[in-house]
DSSP file (Angstrom, degrees, kcal/mol; ACC not computed):
  #  RESIDUE AA STRUCTURE BP1 BP2  ACC     N-H-->O    O-->H-N    N-H-->O    O-->H-N    TCO  KAPPA ALPHA  PHI   PSI    X-CA   Y-CA   Z-CA
    1    1 A M              0   0    0      0, 0.0     0, 0.0     0, 0.0     0, 0.0   0.000 360.0 360.0 360.0 -17.7 -157.4  -22.9  -83.8
    2    2 A Q        +     0   0    0      1,-0.1   105,-0.2   104,-0.0     0, 0.0   0.883 360.0 126.6  55.1  42.6 -155.1  -19.9  -84.4
    3    3 A S        +     0   0    0    103,-0.1     2,-0.5   104,-0.0    -1,-0.1   0.213  36.0 107.6-112.1  14.1 -155.6  -18.8  -80.8
    4    4 A L        -     0   0    0      2,-0.0     2,-0.4   102,-0.0   103,-0.1  -0.829  40.9-177.6-101.0 126.9 -152.0  -18.5  -79.8
    5    5 A D        -     0   0    0     -2,-0.5     2,-0.4   101,-0.1   101,-0.2  -0.976  15.6-175.5-115.4 134.5 -150.2  -15.1  -79.3
    6    6 A I  E     -A  105   0A   0     99,-2.5    99,-2.4    -2,-0.4     2,-0.4  -0.973  25.6-150.6-135.8 148.4 -146.5  -15.3  -78.4
    7    7 A F  E     -A  104   0A   0     -2,-0.4     2,-0.4    97,-0.2    97,-0.2  -0.944  23.2-164.7-106.2 136.6 -143.6  -13.0  -77.5
    8    8 A I  E     -A  103   0A   0     95,-2.3    95,-3.2    -2,-0.4     2,-0.8  -0.987  16.5-144.1-128.7 130.0 -140.2  -14.3  -78.5
    9    9 A N  E     -A  102   0A   0     -2,-0.4    93,-0.2    93,-0.2    -2,-0.0  -0.834  14.2-161.7 -89.3 110.5 -136.9  -13.1  -77.3
   10   10 A F  E     -A  101   0A   0     91,-3.0    91,-2.2    -2,-0.8     2,-2.1  -0.828  11.1-149.8 -96.1 100.7 -134.5  -13.4  -80.4
   11   11 A P     >  +     0   0    0      0, 0.0     4,-2.4     0, 0.0    89,-0.2  -0.413  29.4 164.3 -79.5  74.1 -131.1  -13.3  -78.7
   12   12 A I  H  > S+     0   0    0     -2,-2.1     4,-2.6     1,-0.2    88,-0.2   0.827  72.7  55.6 -63.5 -33.6 -129.0  -11.6  -81.4
   13   13 A Y  H  > S+     0   0    0     86,-2.4     4,-2.4     2,-0.2    -1,-0.2   0.956 111.4  43.6 -63.3 -48.8 -126.1  -10.8  -79.0
   14   14 A D  H  > S+     0   0    0     85,-0.4     4,-2.6     1,-0.2     5,-0.4   0.903 113.5  52.2 -61.5 -41.9 -125.8  -14.5  -78.0
   15   15 A I  H  X>S+     0   0    0     -4,-2.4     4,-2.6     1,-0.2     5,-2.6   0.913 110.6  48.0 -62.3 -43.0 -126.1  -15.5  -81.6
   16   16 A N  H  <5S+     0   0    0     -4,-2.6    -2,-0.2     3,-0.2    -1,-0.2   0.915 115.2  44.7 -64.0 -42.8 -123.4  -13.1  -82.7
   17   17 A I  H  <5S+     0   0    0     -4,-2.4    -2,-0.2    -5,-0.2    -1,-0.2   0.906 128.8  22.9 -68.0 -42.2 -121.0  -14.3  -80.0
   18   18 A N  H  <5S+     0   0    0     -4,-2.6    10,-0.4    -5,-0.2    -3,-0.2   0.687 134.3  17.5-103.7 -20.8 -121.5  -18.0  -80.4
   19   19 A V  T  <5S+     0   0    0     -4,-2.6     2,-2.0    -5,-0.4    -3,-0.2   0.772 106.0  64.3-122.6 -48.4 -122.8  -18.7  -83.9
   20   20 A L      < +     0   0    0     -5,-2.6    -1,-0.1     2,-0.0     2,-0.1  -0.401  65.7 162.4 -88.6  65.4 -122.3  -16.0  -86.4
   21   21 A H        -     0   0    0     -2,-2.0     6,-0.1    -3,-0.1    -4,-0.1  -0.395  52.4-117.1 -75.0 158.1 -118.6  -15.9  -86.5
   22   22 A H  S    S+     0   0    0      1,-0.3    38,-0.1    -2,-0.1    -1,-0.1   0.847 115.2  45.8 -64.2 -31.9 -116.8  -14.3  -89.4
   23   23 A D  S >  S-     0   0    0      1,-0.1     3,-2.3    38,-0.0    -1,-0.3  -0.916  77.2-162.0-110.2 103.2 -115.4  -17.8  -90.2
   24   24 A P  G >  S+     0   0    0      0, 0.0     3,-1.2     0, 0.0    -1,-0.1   0.720  85.2  70.0 -58.8 -21.2 -118.3  -20.2  -90.0
   25   25 A E  G 3  S+     0   0    0      1,-0.2    -3,-0.0    -3,-0.1    -2,-0.0   0.661  90.3  61.9 -70.6 -14.8 -115.9  -23.1  -89.6
   26   26 A T  G <  S+     0   0    0     -3,-2.3     2,-0.3    -7,-0.1    -1,-0.2   0.462  75.2 112.8 -91.4  -1.1 -114.9  -21.9  -86.1
   27   27 A V  S <  S-     0   0    0     -3,-1.2    -8,-0.1    -4,-0.2    -9,-0.1  -0.559  72.6-118.0 -75.6 131.6 -118.4  -22.3  -84.6
   28   28 A L    >>  -     0   0    0    -10,-0.4     4,-1.8    -2,-0.3     3,-0.9  -0.396  18.5-121.1 -68.6 143.5 -118.6  -25.1  -82.0
   29   29 A P  H 3> S+     0   0    0      0, 0.0     4,-2.6     0, 0.0     5,-0.2   0.841 111.0  56.9 -55.7 -36.5 -120.9  -28.0  -82.8
   30   30 A Q  H 3> S+     0   0    0      1,-0.2     4,-2.0     2,-0.2     5,-0.1   0.845 106.7  49.5 -67.1 -30.6 -123.0  -27.5  -79.6
   31   31 A H  H <> S+     0   0    0     -3,-0.9     4,-2.3     2,-0.2    -1,-0.2   0.868 110.5  49.8 -74.4 -35.7 -123.7  -23.9  -80.7
   32   32 A I  H  X S+     0   0    0     -4,-1.8     4,-2.7     2,-0.2    -2,-0.2   0.924 111.4  49.6 -64.2 -44.1 -124.7  -25.0  -84.1
   33   33 A K  H  X S+     0   0    0     -4,-2.6     4,-2.1     1,-0.2    -2,-0.2   0.909 111.7  48.4 -60.5 -43.3 -127.0  -27.6  -82.6
   34   34 A R  H  X S+     0   0    0     -4,-2.0     4,-2.2     2,-0.2    -1,-0.2   0.895 112.2  48.6 -65.2 -40.6 -128.5  -25.0  -80.3
   35   35 A M  H  X S+     0   0    0     -4,-2.3     4,-3.0     2,-0.2     5,-0.3   0.903 109.7  52.3 -66.8 -40.6 -129.1  -22.6  -83.2
   36   36 A N  H  X S+     0   0    0     -4,-2.7     4,-2.4     1,-0.2    -2,-0.2   0.904 110.8  48.2 -60.0 -41.2 -130.7  -25.4  -85.3
   37   37 A A  H  < S+     0   0    0     -4,-2.1    -2,-0.2     2,-0.2    -1,-0.2   0.902 114.7  45.2 -66.5 -40.8 -133.1  -26.1  -82.4
   38   38 A Y  H  < S+     0   0    0     -4,-2.2    -2,-0.2     1,-0.2    -1,-0.2   0.939 120.4  38.6 -67.2 -47.5 -133.9  -22.4  -81.9
   39   39 A W  H  < S-     0   0    0     -4,-3.0    -2,-0.2     2,-0.2    -1,-0.2   0.790 109.0-121.7 -75.3 -30.5 -134.4  -21.8  -85.7
   40   40 A G  S  < S+     0   0    0     -4,-2.4     2,-0.3    -5,-0.3    -3,-0.1   0.131  79.7   4.9 107.4 -19.7 -136.1  -25.1  -86.3
   41   41 A D  S    S-     0   0    0     -6,-0.2     3,-0.5    -5,-0.1    -2,-0.2  -0.909  92.5 -78.4-168.7-166.9 -133.6  -26.4  -88.9
   42   42 A E  S >  S+     0   0    0     -2,-0.3     3,-1.7     1,-0.2     4,-0.4   0.327  91.3 105.1 -93.5   8.7 -130.3  -25.4  -90.6
   43   43 A S  T >>  +     0   0    0      1,-0.3     3,-1.0     2,-0.2     4,-0.8   0.691  62.2  78.6 -65.2 -16.3 -131.8  -22.9  -93.0
   44   44 A W  H 3> S+     0   0    0     -3,-0.5     4,-1.7     1,-0.2     3,-0.5   0.819  83.1  65.8 -58.7 -29.8 -130.4  -20.0  -90.9
   45   45 A R  H <> S+     0   0    0     -3,-1.7     4,-0.8     1,-0.2    -1,-0.2   0.856  97.0  53.9 -61.6 -35.2 -127.0  -20.7  -92.5
   46   46 A K  H <4 S+     0   0    0     -3,-1.0    -1,-0.2    -4,-0.4    -2,-0.2   0.795 116.4  36.7 -71.4 -28.2 -128.3  -19.6  -95.9
   47   47 A V  H  < S+     0   0    0     -4,-0.8    -1,-0.2    -3,-0.5    -2,-0.2   0.609 104.5  69.8 -99.3 -13.0 -129.5  -16.3  -94.6
   48   48 A A  H  < S+     0   0    0     -4,-1.7    15,-2.6    -5,-0.2     2,-0.4   0.775 104.2  35.0 -76.6 -26.5 -126.7  -15.6  -92.1
   49   49 A Y  E  <  -C   62   0B   0     -4,-0.8     2,-0.4    13,-0.3    13,-0.2  -0.946  61.5-162.3-130.8 148.0 -124.0  -15.0  -94.7
   50   50 A E  E     -C   61   0B   0     11,-2.8    11,-2.9    -2,-0.4     2,-0.4  -0.977  24.4-121.8-126.8 146.9 -123.9  -13.5  -98.1
   51   51 A E  E     +C   60   0B   0     -2,-0.4     2,-0.3     9,-0.2     9,-0.2  -0.693  33.1 172.4 -90.8 135.4 -121.1  -14.0 -100.6
   52   52 A S  E     -C   59   0B   0      7,-2.8     7,-3.2    -2,-0.4     2,-0.6  -0.911  38.4 -96.8-134.0 164.9 -119.2  -11.1 -102.0
   53   53 A Q  E     -C   58   0B   0     -2,-0.3     2,-0.1     5,-0.2     7,-0.0  -0.724  41.0-172.1 -87.9 120.8 -116.1  -10.8 -104.2
   54   54 A G  E >   -C   57   0B   0      3,-2.6     3,-1.1    -2,-0.6     5,-0.0  -0.407  43.1 -90.8 -97.9-179.5 -112.9  -10.3 -102.3
   55   55 A L  T 3  S+     0   0    0      1,-0.2    -2,-0.0    -2,-0.1    -1,-0.0   0.850 127.6  32.4 -61.2 -36.0 -109.4   -9.5 -103.6
   56   56 A F  T 3  S-     0   0    0      1,-0.4    -1,-0.2     2,-0.0    -3,-0.0   0.122 131.4 -63.6-111.2  20.1 -108.6  -13.2 -103.9
   57   57 A G  E <  S-C   54   0B   0     -3,-1.1    -3,-2.6     2,-0.0    -1,-0.4  -0.763  85.2 -17.2 128.5-174.6 -112.0  -14.7 -104.6
   58   58 A P  E     -C   53   0B   0      0, 0.0     2,-0.3     0, 0.0    -5,-0.2  -0.331  56.1-170.5 -67.7 143.3 -115.4  -15.0 -103.1
   59   59 A I  E     -C   52   0B   0     -7,-3.2    -7,-2.8    -2,-0.0     2,-0.5  -0.976  21.9-124.3-132.4 148.4 -115.8  -14.5  -99.3
   60   60 A A  E     -C   51   0B   0     -2,-0.3     2,-0.4    -9,-0.2    -9,-0.2  -0.805  28.5-169.5 -92.6 127.6 -118.7  -15.1  -97.0
   61   61 A E  E     -C   50   0B   0    -11,-2.9   -11,-2.8    -2,-0.5     2,-0.1  -0.951  25.0-113.5-119.9 139.0 -119.7  -12.0  -95.0
   62   62 A K  E     -C   49   0B   0     -2,-0.4   -13,-0.3   -13,-0.2   -14,-0.1  -0.422  32.7-125.4 -66.4 138.2 -122.2  -12.0  -92.1
   63   63 A V        -     0   0    0    -15,-2.6    -1,-0.1     1,-0.2   -15,-0.0  -0.310  38.3 -82.1 -76.5 168.9 -125.4  -10.1  -92.8
   64   64 A T     >  -     0   0    0      1,-0.1     4,-2.2    -2,-0.1     5,-0.2  -0.263  36.3-113.1 -68.5 159.3 -126.5   -7.3  -90.5
   65   65 A N  H  > S+     0   0    0      1,-0.2     4,-2.6     2,-0.2     5,-0.2   0.910 118.0  51.8 -57.5 -43.4 -128.3   -8.1  -87.2
   66   66 A R  H  > S+     0   0    0      1,-0.2     4,-2.5     2,-0.2    -1,-0.2   0.897 108.5  50.1 -63.6 -41.2 -131.5   -6.5  -88.6
   67   67 A R  H  > S+     0   0    0      2,-0.2     4,-1.7     1,-0.2    -1,-0.2   0.897 111.5  48.5 -65.2 -39.5 -131.4   -8.5  -91.8
   68   68 A F  H  X S+     0   0    0     -4,-2.2     4,-1.6     2,-0.2    -2,-0.2   0.909 112.1  49.0 -67.1 -41.1 -131.0  -11.7  -89.8
   69   69 A A  H  X S+     0   0    0     -4,-2.6     4,-2.2     1,-0.2    -2,-0.2   0.876 107.7  55.5 -64.7 -37.3 -133.9  -10.8  -87.5
   70   70 A D  H  X S+     0   0    0     -4,-2.5     4,-2.3     1,-0.2    -1,-0.2   0.871 104.6  53.4 -62.9 -36.2 -136.0  -10.0  -90.6
   71   71 A A  H  X S+     0   0    0     -4,-1.7     4,-1.7     2,-0.2    -1,-0.2   0.886 108.5  49.6 -65.4 -37.8 -135.3  -13.5  -91.8
   72   72 A F  H  X S+     0   0    0     -4,-1.6     4,-2.1     2,-0.2    -2,-0.2   0.893 108.5  53.7 -66.2 -38.7 -136.6  -14.9  -88.5
   73   73 A R  H  X S+     0   0    0     -4,-2.2     4,-1.6     1,-0.2    -2,-0.2   0.914 107.9  49.4 -61.0 -43.7 -139.6  -12.7  -88.8
   74   74 A E  H  X S+     0   0    0     -4,-2.3     4,-3.4     1,-0.2     5,-0.4   0.858 108.2  54.9 -63.7 -34.6 -140.4  -14.1  -92.3
   75   75 A R  H  X>S+     0   0    0     -4,-1.7     4,-2.2     1,-0.2     5,-2.2   0.890 103.6  54.1 -65.4 -40.0 -139.9  -17.6  -90.8
   76   76 A L  H  <5S+     0   0    0     -4,-2.1     6,-2.3     3,-0.2    -1,-0.2   0.883 117.1  38.8 -60.5 -37.0 -142.6  -16.8  -88.2
   77   77 A R  H  <5S+     0   0    0     -4,-1.6     4,-0.4     4,-0.2    -2,-0.2   0.961 126.4  30.9 -74.9 -54.7 -144.9  -15.9  -91.0
   78   78 A N  H  <5S+     0   0    0     -4,-3.4    -3,-0.2     2,-0.1    -2,-0.2   0.792 131.9  26.0 -84.8 -30.4 -144.1  -18.5  -93.6
   79   79 A V  T  <5S+     0   0    0     -4,-2.2    -3,-0.2    -5,-0.4    -4,-0.1   0.860 129.3  37.2 -99.2 -48.8 -143.1  -21.5  -91.6
   80   80 A A  S   <S-     0   0    0     -5,-2.2    -3,-0.2     2,-0.1    -4,-0.2   0.733 102.0-131.5 -77.8 -21.4 -144.9  -21.1  -88.3
   81   81 A G        +     0   0    0     -6,-0.4     2,-0.3    -4,-0.4    -4,-0.2   0.652  46.1 157.9  85.1  15.7 -147.9  -19.6  -90.0
   82   82 A F        -     0   0    0     -6,-2.3    -1,-0.3     1,-0.1    25,-0.2  -0.584  29.0-159.2 -74.8 134.3 -148.5  -16.5  -87.9
   83   83 A K  S    S+     0   0    0     23,-0.5     2,-0.6    -2,-0.3    24,-0.2   0.792  78.1  49.0 -82.1 -30.0 -150.5  -13.9  -89.8
   84   84 A K  B     +D  106   0C   0     22,-3.0    22,-2.2    -7,-0.0    -1,-0.2  -0.924  56.5 150.7-120.8 108.5 -149.5  -10.9  -87.7
   85   85 A V        -     0   0    0     -2,-0.6    20,-0.2    20,-0.2    -8,-0.1  -0.771  26.2-163.6-135.9  88.9 -145.8  -10.4  -87.0
   86   86 A P        -     0   0    0      0, 0.0    18,-0.4     0, 0.0     3,-0.1  -0.154  42.4 -70.6 -66.9 167.0 -145.0   -6.7  -86.5
   87   87 A Q        -     0   0    0      1,-0.1    32,-0.0    16,-0.1   -17,-0.0  -0.327  62.6-110.9 -54.7 137.0 -141.5   -5.4  -86.7
   88   88 A P        -     0   0    0      0, 0.0    15,-0.2     0, 0.0    -1,-0.1  -0.281  22.4-115.2 -72.3 160.4 -139.6   -6.5  -83.5
   89   89 A L  E     -B  102   0A   0     13,-2.4    13,-2.9    -3,-0.1     2,-0.5  -0.857  25.9-134.2 -94.5 117.7 -138.6   -4.1  -80.8
   90   90 A P  E     -B  101   0A   0      0, 0.0     2,-0.6     0, 0.0    11,-0.2  -0.608  16.6-151.2 -73.4 125.5 -134.8   -3.9  -80.5
   91   91 A M  E     -B  100   0A   0      9,-3.3     8,-3.1    -2,-0.5     9,-1.4  -0.874  17.2-161.0-100.9 124.2 -133.9   -4.2  -76.8
   92   92 A R  E     -B   98   0A   0     -2,-0.6     6,-0.2     6,-0.3     2,-0.1  -0.699  11.6-134.1-111.2 154.8 -130.7   -2.3  -76.0
   93   93 A N    >   -     0   0    0      4,-2.2     3,-2.0    -2,-0.3    -1,-0.1  -0.255  48.8 -81.2 -90.7-173.4 -128.1   -2.4  -73.2
   94   94 A S  T 3  S+     0   0    0      1,-0.3    -1,-0.0     2,-0.1    -2,-0.0   0.671 131.6  55.8 -66.9 -16.2 -126.6    0.6  -71.5
   95   95 A K  T 3  S-     0   0    0      2,-0.1    -1,-0.3     0, 0.0     3,-0.1   0.257 118.6-111.6 -97.6  11.0 -124.2    1.1  -74.4
   96   96 A N  S <  S+     0   0    0     -3,-2.0     2,-0.3     1,-0.3    -2,-0.1   0.633  71.4 140.9  69.2  17.4 -127.1    1.2  -76.8
   97   97 A S        -     0   0    0      1,-0.0    -4,-2.2     2,-0.0     2,-0.5  -0.709  60.3-110.4 -87.7 141.7 -126.1   -2.1  -78.4
   98   98 A V  E     + B   0  92A   0     -2,-0.3    -6,-0.3    -6,-0.2     3,-0.1  -0.596  36.6 175.7 -73.5 122.3 -129.0   -4.4  -79.4
   99   99 A V  E     -     0   0A   0     -8,-3.1   -86,-2.4    -2,-0.5   -85,-0.4   0.814  66.2 -14.3 -94.6 -41.0 -128.9   -7.4  -77.1
  100  100 A Y  E     - B   0  91A   0     -9,-1.4    -9,-3.3   -89,-0.2     2,-0.5  -0.983  60.2-121.1-155.2 163.6 -132.1   -9.0  -78.4
  101  101 A Y  E     -AB  10  90A   0    -91,-2.2   -91,-3.0    -2,-0.3     2,-0.8  -0.931  22.8-140.8-106.8 131.5 -135.1   -8.4  -80.5
  102  102 A L  E     -AB   9  89A   0    -13,-2.9   -13,-2.4    -2,-0.5     2,-0.3  -0.840  24.5-168.3 -95.3 112.9 -138.5   -8.8  -78.9
  103  103 A F  E     -A    8   0A   0    -95,-3.2   -95,-2.3    -2,-0.8     2,-0.4  -0.682  10.8-163.0 -98.5 152.5 -140.9  -10.4  -81.4
  104  104 A F  E     -A    7   0A   0    -18,-0.4     2,-0.4    -2,-0.3   -97,-0.2  -0.996   8.3-175.6-130.4 138.8 -144.6  -10.8  -81.2
  105  105 A A  E     +A    6   0A   0    -99,-2.4   -99,-2.5    -2,-0.4     2,-0.3  -1.000  14.9 144.8-137.9 138.2 -146.6  -13.2  -83.4
  106  106 A S  B     -D   84   0C   0    -22,-2.2   -22,-3.0    -2,-0.4   -23,-0.5  -0.924  47.9-133.2-155.8 174.6 -150.4  -13.6  -83.6
  107  107 A H  S    S+     0   0    0     -2,-0.3     2,-0.4   -24,-0.2  -102,-0.1   0.372  81.6  88.6-111.8  -3.6 -153.3  -14.4  -85.8
  108  108 A K     >  -     0   0    0    -24,-0.1     4,-1.8     1,-0.1     5,-0.1  -0.824  64.2-149.7-109.1 133.7 -155.4  -11.6  -84.5
  109  109 A D  H  > S+     0   0    0     -2,-0.4     4,-2.5     1,-0.2     5,-0.2   0.910  99.6  54.3 -60.5 -44.6 -155.6   -8.0  -85.8
  110  110 A T  H  > S+     0   0    0      1,-0.2     4,-2.2     2,-0.2    -1,-0.2   0.909 107.4  49.4 -60.5 -43.9 -156.5   -6.6  -82.4
  111  111 A A  H  > S+     0   0    0      1,-0.2     4,-2.3     2,-0.2    -1,-0.2   0.911 111.1  50.4 -61.9 -42.5 -153.5   -8.2  -80.7
  112  112 A E  H  X S+     0   0    0     -4,-1.8     4,-2.8     1,-0.2    -2,-0.2   0.911 109.3  51.0 -62.7 -42.6 -151.2   -6.9  -83.4
  113  113 A H  H  X S+     0   0    0     -4,-2.5     4,-2.0     2,-0.2    -1,-0.2   0.905 110.9  48.4 -62.9 -42.0 -152.5   -3.3  -83.0
  114  114 A I  H  X S+     0   0    0     -4,-2.2     4,-2.2     2,-0.2    -1,-0.2   0.940 114.5  44.9 -63.0 -47.5 -152.0   -3.4  -79.3
  115  115 A V  H  X S+     0   0    0     -4,-2.3     4,-3.3     2,-0.2     5,-0.3   0.892 110.3  54.3 -67.8 -39.4 -148.5   -4.6  -79.5
  116  116 A R  H  X S+     0   0    0     -4,-2.8     4,-3.1     2,-0.2     5,-0.2   0.923 108.8  49.8 -58.8 -42.8 -147.6   -2.2  -82.3
  117  117 A Y  H  X S+     0   0    0     -4,-2.0     4,-2.5    -5,-0.2    -2,-0.2   0.938 113.7  45.0 -60.5 -47.2 -148.7    0.6  -80.1
  118  118 A I  H  X S+     0   0    0     -4,-2.2     4,-3.1     2,-0.2     5,-0.3   0.939 115.5  46.8 -63.0 -47.8 -146.6   -0.6  -77.2
  119  119 A F  H  X S+     0   0    0     -4,-3.3     4,-2.8     1,-0.2    -2,-0.2   0.918 114.0  47.9 -62.0 -44.0 -143.6   -1.3  -79.4
  120  120 A D  H  X S+     0   0    0     -4,-3.1     4,-0.7    -5,-0.3    -1,-0.2   0.915 115.5  44.9 -62.8 -42.7 -143.9    2.2  -81.1
  121  121 A T  H >< S+     0   0    0     -4,-2.5     3,-0.7    -5,-0.2     4,-0.3   0.942 119.4  40.0 -66.8 -48.8 -144.3    3.9  -77.7
  122  122 A F  H >< S+     0   0    0     -4,-3.1     3,-1.4     1,-0.2    -2,-0.2   0.857 109.3  61.2 -70.5 -35.2 -141.5    2.0  -76.0
  123  123 A G  H 3< S+     0   0    0     -4,-2.8    -1,-0.2    -5,-0.3    -2,-0.2   0.670  94.6  63.4 -67.2 -17.0 -139.2    2.2  -79.0
  124  124 A K  T <<        0   0    0     -4,-0.7    -1,-0.3    -3,-0.7    -2,-0.2   0.640 360.0 360.0 -81.6 -14.4 -139.2    6.0  -79.0
  125  125 A H    <         0   0    0     -3,-1.4    -1,-0.2    -4,-0.3    -2,-0.2   0.440 360.0 360.0 -94.8 360.0 -137.4    6.1  -75.6
């Protein structure tokens, strides 16, 4: 029916602490299971790290928070099928670090316009 509008808290701080380690082998199985459940499958692993050439061979490096959030945004569009997914609003703590990204997803133009206005207004402060 395409009548669902949702706000999603994408907990990037928690993901960084528990899942996106510099060495992916050190992530605890329960955190991997939780991330798989949140993401919907294990495809997050492919977008979380990119390979670069180190002094002694290839190394996996964690992508930026924004890039990882952008991959989730694309997932909302392409996998979940939402037509309208504006840029998320980064929610910051008192030290100006992003704690989570607030996403909105909808099928309606009007809903997207309202949320974009709110995100743009709130994001400037």
